[in-house]
N, C-alpha and C positions, 0 to 999 in steps of 0.2 A: 504494500500500500504506500510506502514511502516513495517508491519510484513513480507511481501514478501522481502523487501530490507534487513532487519536485520536477516532473517533466510535463505537467499540464500547463496550459496557458494561464497567464495571470501571475500574480505575486504569490509564491508559496508561503503558507502561514503555518509555522510550528510554534506551539505553545510550550513553555518550559516542561520538559519531561515527555512530550509527545514522541521524541526520537527514542525514548527508552520504554515505550509502551506504558507510560504512567497513566493509569485510568482513574486514579483517585477513588477506585471502587464504585464508579458511577456517580460520585458526588460532584456536581458542577459548582458547588459553593463551598469549597473546602478551605478558603483563605483564612477562615477564623479558627481552624482546628490545628492545634499544636500537638499532632499525633501522626502516626504513620500514614493516615489517609491523605494528608497534605504534604508530606515530606517527599523529597526527591532522593532516590537511591543513587548516590554519586559513584558507587562501585558497580554500576550496571555494566552489562556486556559492551565492550568497546567496538564490536563488529558493527553495530548500528551507526556509531559515529563515523566509522570508515566508509560505510555505505553512503551516508548523507554527504560526506566530503566528496566522494566520487561522483555522486549525482549532481552536486553543485558545480564541480569542475566541468562535467559534461555540459551542463546548462550554460555555463560561462563560455565554453568553447564553441557551441553551436548556436548561431544567431536565430535559427528557426525555433529554438526552444525558448527564446525570449521575444518572439514576434509580438509587436505592439497592437496589432489589430486581430480580431477574430478571423480564423481561417474560413475561407469560402468553402462551401460544400463540394464544389467542383472547380475545374480549371477555368471556368468562364471569366471573361474580362481580364485575363492575364494576372489574376491575383494569386497570392500564396494560398494553398489549400491543403486539406487533409483528405485522405482516402482510407476508410476503415476496412480492415481485412479479417477474414477467417484464418485459422491456422493453415488452411489449404492454399492461401494466397489469393482467394477470390474476394470480391467486394461483399461487404456485409449487407444483408437485406433484413427486412422487419423480422422474419422468423428467426434469423441468427441472433438478433438482439434479445429476443424473448425466450431463447433456449436456456432454461435454468440448469441444465446438466453441463453446459459448456461455459467456462469462465475465462478461457484463454482467447486472446484476440491480438490483433496488431493494427498498426496504422503506418501509412506513408505520409511524410511531410514533404510537400513540394514548394520550392521557392517560386516567386512570381515569374511567369514566363518560362519556367524550366521545362525541359522535354523528358526529364526523368526525376524520380524522387531523390531528395537529398538524404533523408533519414528514414529508417524503418525502426519502429519501436514495437517490440514483441513482449506481451505480458502473459504470464502464467502464474496466477496466485495459488495454484494447487501444489500439493507435495508430490504429485505424480508427474513424471516427465511427459512432456508433450512435444510432438514434432511440428515444426513450422516450415512451410515451403518457402524457399528463398531462391531467387534467380542468381545468376553469376555476378560477381563483382562486389559483393558486400563484405565489409570488414567489421569485426566485432569491436564495438567501442566500450561497452560496459556489460559485465556479466555479474548478476547479483543472485545467482542460483543457490548460494549457500555453500556450494562445494569450493568456490573460490570467489573472491571479489577482485575484479581487475578493471582498470581503466586503461585501455590501450591507447598508446600515442599514435595519433594520425596526423 
């Protein structure tokens, strides 16, 4: 979920402890509680911090991840746009969006006037490995699978 937040359009918003899964046990008004409900665990897993740093670095490096206008739904008018993808690499349709058994998806980000996508983002929030269809020429920029965290230099 951190990747979807930090790679989405707009300003990413993390509240103190969000990066450490600090839930305050569901209490949205814990500011006045001087007990573990409102405390941050400063010894939390460092892997989340490394993931956030890698996502911020990727966002900084790729202008389309900081695009100031909403992406157009298609390439019309020569604007930057997004194309949503199934894991098979086909465009998403209404049935795909409502398929509750599938949570993996992808998208292509196209710069204004481009003849090919600049970025492909692939999301799989499940613990089960999923295959995604990719055409030739793509290089891995970030892997957050949990097996390793890497931000490739491109």
